[in-house]
C-alpha positions in Angstrom: -0.1 0.0 -0.1 1.3 3.3 -1.1 0.9 5.7 1.8 -0.1 8.5 -0.5 -3.5 6.6 -1.2 -4.3 6.0 2.5 -7.8 7.6 3.4 -7.5 9.5 6.9 -11.2 10.3 7.2 -13.5 8.7 9.8 -16.9 8.7 11.3 -17.9 8.9 14.9 -21.5 8.0 14.7 -23.2 11.2 13.0 -19.8 13.1 13.4 -17.5 13.1 10.3 -13.8 14.1 10.8 -11.3 14.8 8.1 -8.6 12.8 10.1 -8.7 11.0 13.3 -6.6 13.4 15.3 -8.2 16.0 17.5 -6.6 17.9 20.5 -8.2 17.4 24.0 -10.1 20.2 26.0 -8.0 22.1 28.1 -4.8 21.7 26.2 -5.2 24.0 23.3 -7.1 27.0 25.2 -9.9 28.3 22.8 -7.1 27.9 20.0 -6.3 31.3 19.3 -3.2 31.3 21.2 -2.1 28.0 19.1 -2.7 29.5 15.6 0.8 30.9 15.2 2.5 27.4 15.8 0.0 25.0 14.3 -2.0 24.9 11.1 -5.4 24.4 13.0 -7.1 23.4 9.6 -5.2 20.2 9.4 -6.7 19.1 12.7 -9.3 16.5 12.7 -11.2 18.4 15.3 -10.5 20.9 18.4 -11.9 20.5 21.7 -11.8 23.9 23.5 -11.5 24.2 27.1 -14.5 23.0 29.0 -17.4 25.3 29.5 -20.0 25.2 32.1 -23.5 27.1 32.6 -22.2 29.7 34.8 -18.5 31.3 35.4 -16.2 29.0 37.6 -13.1 30.6 39.3 -11.5 27.3 39.3 -9.7 25.5 42.3 -7.0 27.2 44.6 -3.1 27.3 43.4 -1.1 25.3 43.1 -3.2 24.0 40.2 -0.4 21.9 38.5 2.6 19.4 39.4 4.8 17.4 37.3 5.4 14.0 38.8 7.3 11.2 37.1 5.9 10.6 33.6 2.8 12.8 33.5 1.0 16.0 34.7 -1.0 16.4 37.6 -3.6 19.2 37.3 -6.5 20.5 39.7 -7.7 23.5 37.6 -11.2 23.1 38.6 -12.8 24.0 35.2 -12.2 27.7 35.5 -14.0 29.3 32.5 -16.3 32.4 31.9 -19.6 30.5 31.3 -21.4 29.5 28.2 -22.5 32.9 27.2 -19.2 34.5 27.4 -18.0 31.5 25.3 -20.8 31.8 22.7 -20.0 35.6 22.4 -16.4 35.9 22.6 -14.7 32.4 21.5 -17.1 30.7 19.3 -17.1 33.2 16.4 -13.5 32.8 16.0 -13.6 29.0 16.3 -16.5 28.7 14.0 -14.0 30.2 11.0 -11.5 27.5 11.5 -11.7 24.8 8.7 -11.9 21.7 11.2 -14.6 20.4 13.2 -15.1 22.1 16.8 -16.4 19.8 19.5 -17.5 21.6 22.4 -16.8 20.1 25.9 -19.5 20.9 28.4 -19.9 20.1 32.1 -22.7 20.6 34.7 -23.2 20.2 38.5 -26.9 18.6 37.6 -28.4 16.9 34.4 -30.6 19.8 33.9 -27.6 22.2 33.5 -26.0 19.7 30.9 -29.2 19.5 29.0 -29.9 23.5 29.0 -26.3 23.8 27.7 -27.1 21.3 25.0 -30.1 23.0 24.1 -28.3 26.5 23.9 -25.6 25.0 21.7 -27.9 23.3 19.3 -28.0 24.9 16.1 -25.1 27.5 17.0 -22.9 27.9 14.0 -19.5 26.3 14.4 -20.5 23.6 16.7 -19.9 20.2 15.1 -20.5 18.0 18.2 -20.7 18.0 22.0 -18.5 16.0 24.4 -20.1 15.5 27.9 -17.5 15.7 30.5 -19.0 13.7 33.2 -15.5 12.5 34.4 -13.5 15.5 35.7 -11.8 14.3 39.1 -11.1 17.7 40.5 -14.3 19.4 41.0 -17.2 18.6 43.5 -19.5 16.1 41.7 -17.3 16.1 38.6 -17.6 12.3 38.0 -21.0 11.8 39.6 -22.6 10.9 36.0 -19.5 8.8 34.9 -19.6 6.4 37.8 -23.3 5.4 38.0 -24.8 3.6 35.0 -28.4 4.8 35.5 -27.3 8.6 35.9 -24.8 8.2 33.0 -27.6 6.8 30.6 -30.2 9.4 31.7 -27.9 12.3 31.1 -26.8 11.0 27.6 -30.4 10.4 27.1 -31.4 13.8 28.1 -28.9 15.8 26.1 -29.7 13.7 23.0 -33.3 14.6 23.3 -32.6 18.4 23.8 -30.4 18.9 20.8 -29.4 17.5 17.4 -25.8 17.6 17.8 -23.8 14.5 17.7 -22.9 13.6 21.5 -19.8 12.0 22.7 -19.4 10.8 26.4 -16.2 11.3 28.2 -15.7 8.8 30.7 -13.5 8.4 33.9 -11.0 5.6 34.6 -11.7 6.0 38.5 -14.5 3.2 38.3 -14.8 -0.3 39.0 -16.2 -1.3 35.6 -15.7 1.2 32.8 -17.7 -1.3 30.6 -20.8 -0.9 32.5 -20.8 2.8 32.1 -19.8 2.7 28.5 -22.6 0.6 27.8 -25.1 2.9 29.7 -23.7 5.8 27.7 -24.4 3.7 24.7 -27.9 2.9 25.5 -28.5 6.6 26.2 -27.8 7.3 22.6 -23.9 8.5 22.5 -22.7 8.8 19.1 -19.1 7.8 20.6 -17.4 7.4 23.7 -14.1 9.3 24.8 -11.9 7.3 26.9 -10.4 8.4 29.1 -10.2 11.3 31.3 -7.5 11.6 34.0 -6.8 9.5 37.0 -7.5 10.7 40.4 -3.8 11.2 42.0 -1.9 13.3 44.4 1.5 14.7 45.0 3.2 15.1 48.4 5.8 17.4 49.6 6.7 15.2 52.7 9.4 17.7 54.2 6.5 20.2 54.6 4.1 17.4 55.1 1.6 19.3 52.6 -0.1 18.2 49.5 1.5 19.9 46.4 -2.0 20.7 45.0 -4.0 23.6 46.3 -7.0 21.0 45.9 -5.0 18.1 47.4 -6.3 15.6 44.8 -6.0 16.3 41.0 -6.2 14.3 37.7 -3.1 12.6 36.3 -2.5 12.7 32.4 0.3 12.0 30.4 2.5 8.7 29.6 1.8 7.5 33.1 -1.8 6.7 32.2 -1.4 5.5 28.7 -1.6 1.8 29.8 -4.7 2.3 31.7 -6.3 4.1 28.5 -5.4 1.4 26.3 -6.8 -1.3 28.6 -10.0 0.7 28.7 -10.3 1.3 25.3 -9.7 -2.5 24.6 -12.3 -3.4 27.0 -15.1 -1.1 25.9 -14.4 -1.6 22.2 -15.3 -5.4 22.9 -18.5 -4.6 24.5 -20.1 -1.7 22.7 -21.1 -0.9 19.1 -20.3 2.9 19.1 -17.1 4.4 18.2 -14.4 5.2 20.5 -12.2 8.1 21.0 -8.9 7.0 22.6 -7.2 9.7 25.0 -4.1 9.3 27.3 -0.5 9.7 26.9 -0.4 9.8 23.1 2.7 11.6 22.1 3.8 9.6 18.9 2.4 7.8 15.9 3.5 4.6 17.6 1.2 5.6 20.6 -1.7 6.5 18.2 -1.4 3.2 16.4 -1.7 1.2 19.6 -5.0 3.1 20.3 -6.2 2.4 16.9 -5.4 -1.4 17.0 -6.9 -1.7 20.5 -10.2 -0.2 19.2 -10.2 3.5 18.8 -11.5 5.2 15.7 -10.0 8.5 16.6 -7.7 9.9 19.3 -7.3 13.2 21.4 -3.7 14.5 22.1 -3.5 16.2 25.5 -0.6 16.8 27.7 2.0 16.3 24.7 0.6 19.4 23.6 2.2 21.4 26.6 5.8 20.4 25.7 5.6 20.0 21.9 2.8 22.3 20.5 3.3 20.7 17.1 2.9 17.1 18.0 -0.6 16.7 16.5 0.6 17.7 13.2 3.9 15.6 13.5 1.6 12.5 14.3 -0.6 13.4 11.3 2.3 13.4 8.9 3.5 10.0 10.0 0.2 8.5 10.1 -0.3 7.5 6.1 3.1 5.4 6.3 2.2 3.7 9.5 -1.4 2.6 8.2 0.4 1.7 4.8 2.7 -0.5 7.0 -0.2 -2.6 7.8 -1.3 -2.6 4.0 -4.4 -0.5 5.3 -6.1 1.6 2.8 -8.2 3.7 5.6 -8.1 4.3 9.3 -11.0 1.8 9.7 -8.9 -1.0 8.4 -6.9 -1.3 11.4 -9.5 -0.2 14.3 -10.0 -2.8 16.9 -7.7 -5.4 14.8 -5.5 -6.7 18.0 -5.1 -10.3 18.0 -4.9 -11.9 21.4 -4.9 -15.3 20.4 -2.3 -17.4 18.6 
């Protein structure tokens, strides 16, 4: 297979992307600040920083720590609220030649539903990602740890708007498969796996936590094996496409996620130390797919062989 002939477009339910590489919410801001270093139009999708119904000040500092092989954060979903986003950020995003997937988070099911309804039909919004898995805000994972609550939430948002819906799940559960099945039953077009892992860092000399919020979410290379395991397990249990997230920093990392069962991926922590990493992976992807004699991305999704 000639790499020049490989087709990179993918479908996540009703959402069509030009290629399977997106940047995760919280890692590209609202994209303006990245335009000088990244050709934003080449990305498959951009997920701006998560927004909430009302403005949030976020958690007390310090908000980030760099432990071994990752990033520990406790930002607390600080943002100016949905109306400020629609007025000040979305007009710029809507002009970009790529899909904009808006990440939303709510304290209650009704907040999620109101936000979905508010964004429905808004120019520039290609899909919604329901952030029901943030480990460093009060109630941030409630909907992502209870199957019944998860299904009801997804179903409510689907009923309130016509946009494709992605459910972003937390690894901080006993069975992520049970939650994924609930998201599928609620009508999710795709499932994003995974959000950060609940974690902590301690300054033992001061006998104090290093984060102002004590606990935070761990991302980066340290959680890649956890994310791969989640994708593999869920891929075998649901019929909707998956978006893999967690420690992806190279085309090899991405290919592992595709083979495990993800149709697309989100690049997160790697953006902070290598802002052009998504484009580098995109440039390397056709050759990697061709190495497996694949004519398109779908040809390798979920092709892992676990038996001799």
